Each structure stands twice: as structure tokens, then as C-alpha cells.
C-alpha distance (Angstrom), angle and dihedral (degrees) to the residues before:
residue distance angle dihedral
M1 . . .
S2 3.76 . .
S3 3.83 114.3 .
I4 3.78 129.8 -161.4
I5 3.83 109.2 -114.0
P6 3.82 113.0 178.2
A7 3.80 111.3 -144.6
D8 3.83 93.7 -142.4
L9 3.84 95.3 62.6
R10 3.79 132.8 76.7
Y11 3.81 124.1 -131.0
T12 3.76 145.5 -156.7
E13 3.83 128.7 -138.9
S14 3.76 86.4 -117.9
H15 3.82 90.2 62.5
E16 3.82 103.8 -102.8
W17 3.79 121.2 136.5
V18 3.80 126.2 -147.4
R19 3.80 129.2 -157.0
A20 3.83 119.3 -170.3
N21 3.77 111.9 -132.8
D22 3.84 126.4 -154.3
D23 3.76 93.4 -114.4
G24 3.82 97.0 62.9
T25 3.78 94.2 -96.9
V26 3.83 127.6 110.8
T27 3.76 126.7 -141.4
V28 3.83 116.2 -136.6
G29 3.77 132.1 -164.0
I30 3.78 139.7 143.1
T31 3.75 121.1 -84.6
D32 3.74 128.0 -106.5
H33 3.88 86.4 -111.6
A34 3.79 90.3 56.7
Q35 3.77 95.8 47.6
H36 3.80 90.3 49.8
L37 3.83 90.9 52.4
L38 3.81 91.5 48.7
G39 3.75 96.7 45.8
D40 3.83 123.2 -155.4
L41 3.79 110.0 6.5
V42 3.83 115.2 -136.4
F43 3.81 102.0 172.3
V44 3.83 140.0 21.6
E45 3.81 121.7 -166.9
I46 3.75 106.1 -158.1
P47 3.81 124.4 -162.8
E48 3.76 126.7 -115.6
V49 3.82 120.5 -90.9
G50 3.82 109.4 -109.7
R51 3.80 94.8 34.1
V52 3.77 113.6 139.2
V53 3.81 112.1 -133.3
T54 3.75 135.3 -173.5
A55 3.77 126.9 -147.9
A56 3.84 113.2 -79.2
E57 3.84 92.3 15.2
G58 3.78 116.4 135.8
C59 3.79 106.5 -114.8
A60 3.85 106.6 159.2
V61 3.79 138.7 21.1
V62 3.76 129.5 -139.0
E63 3.75 118.0 -163.8
S64 3.81 126.0 -163.5
V65 3.77 132.7 176.9
K66 3.83 86.6 -92.8
A67 3.80 104.6 43.5
A68 3.78 150.5 -27.8
S69 3.73 119.6 -105.7
D70 3.78 134.6 -171.7
V71 3.77 120.3 -123.4
Y72 3.77 110.9 -143.2
S73 3.76 128.2 -148.7
P74 3.75 107.9 -113.7
L75 3.82 93.6 -153.6
D76 3.73 144.0 18.4
G77 3.79 112.5 -90.2
V78 3.81 149.5 94.0
I79 3.78 123.2 -69.1
V80 3.81 105.3 -120.1
E81 3.85 100.9 171.3
V82 3.75 138.6 13.2
N83 3.84 128.8 -162.7
E84 3.85 100.5 -109.6
T85 3.78 90.5 -178.5
L86 3.79 89.2 74.7
A87 3.80 91.3 69.3
D88 3.81 89.6 71.8
S89 3.81 98.2 23.4
P90 3.76 112.1 37.2
E91 3.79 88.7 156.1
L92 3.78 88.5 75.6
I93 3.77 87.4 83.4
N94 3.80 89.7 57.9
Q95 3.82 93.0 44.3
D96 3.84 99.7 42.5
P97 3.85 111.5 5.7
Y98 3.84 93.4 168.8
G99 3.83 96.8 41.6
E100 3.83 127.8 25.6
G101 3.85 89.6 5.8
W102 3.87 94.2 68.0
I103 3.90 111.1 133.1
L104 3.77 109.3 -159.8
R105 3.81 146.8 -11.7
I106 3.81 123.2 -131.8
K107 3.77 129.2 -160.7
T108 3.74 104.3 -139.8
T109 3.82 143.7 160.8
A110 3.84 92.2 -162.1
P111 3.82 115.1 116.5
L112 3.77 116.7 -112.7
D113 3.81 90.9 -142.7
A114 3.79 91.1 88.2
L115 3.79 90.4 64.0
L116 3.77 123.3 82.5
D117 3.76 123.9 -89.0
A118 3.76 123.0 -130.9
K119 3.86 94.8 -95.7
T120 3.84 93.3 49.7
Y121 3.77 92.3 46.3
E122 3.84 90.1 47.5
A123 3.83 90.0 54.6
I124 3.80 89.8 52.7
T125 3.82 93.3 51.6
I126 3.89 90.4 47.7
A127 3.83 90.3 51.0
E128 3.76 90.5 48.1
D129 3.80 93.1 49.9
E130 3.82 89.8 48.6
D131 3.89 90.4 50.3
E132 3.76 90.3 50.3
N133 3.77 91.3 50.8
A134 3.83 95.2 41.7
S135 3.73 119.2 117.8
S136 3.76 114.5 -102.0
L137 3.78 140.4 155.0
A138 3.80 88.5 -102.3
N139 3.79 91.5 49.4
P140 3.80 110.0 25.6
K141 3.78 120.2 -168.9
L142 3.81 122.0 -149.0
V143 3.75 112.5 -122.8
E144 3.80 116.7 -157.2
């Protein structure tokens, strides 16, 4: 599975993306890779504006027909805006994960350098895909 991984964003190992905004906030969403793994999203639980979050803290939930998954804050900060449109249209994350499907905005002073760049994140997704396709007792592959 080939995922779209924009080079200008930063990423987390838990599949969130981060875009720095001009006003000192960052926009956060889940990656194309994550939305592919989850499948069709049917519900998004967004956090409250004003909530203080720490890096790696669960702050939102995305639910698909397959599973529910936490969305983790990539940085310490305060949630200053949430994408209210997702309440009625969670499928925006599937359709446009890096645009209209953004989840929240955080005011932070944390540097983005600590997050993964696109190349490093891509290596993680490739390794995950290979693990998923690896031969195992639970998932045997026929060898001819």
C-alpha cells in the first residue's frame, strides 16, 4: 500500500501529522497511511477547545467500521481549535487527510524538530507494511 506523505509536514510514530502555521499554532490530523489502515471513518470524537495536552496524550478518537483508535497530541500545548465539520462528515479524513480532514489545532512553544520528517515516517510505514505481510503462523504464505 502506497501512502501519500507530504515532505513539508512532520509526523509521529503513532501516525499523526503536524503542520506549522504562521500564527504559532500547529494543525494536527492523522496520516493517509493511518486512514487507509482504519478504513471508512464513521465517527470522530474531538477534544474541547482550551484543553491542555501533553505530547503523546490521547486527545481525540477516530472510529471506523473496523476499529476505534486514539489520536495522540504530537506536542505539549493548548487546543485552540477543533474541526467541527468532522462531527457530521468524518469521511473528510478519508477523502482529504492533510486538508479538510484536519482534526485539531494546538498553540505550542515546542519545537517541531523532535518530530519525524517525511523520510523517517515513510520508513516506518514501509516497515509496518512489511511486518503486516510477513509470513507467520497466524498468517501463513504459500511458497512455490
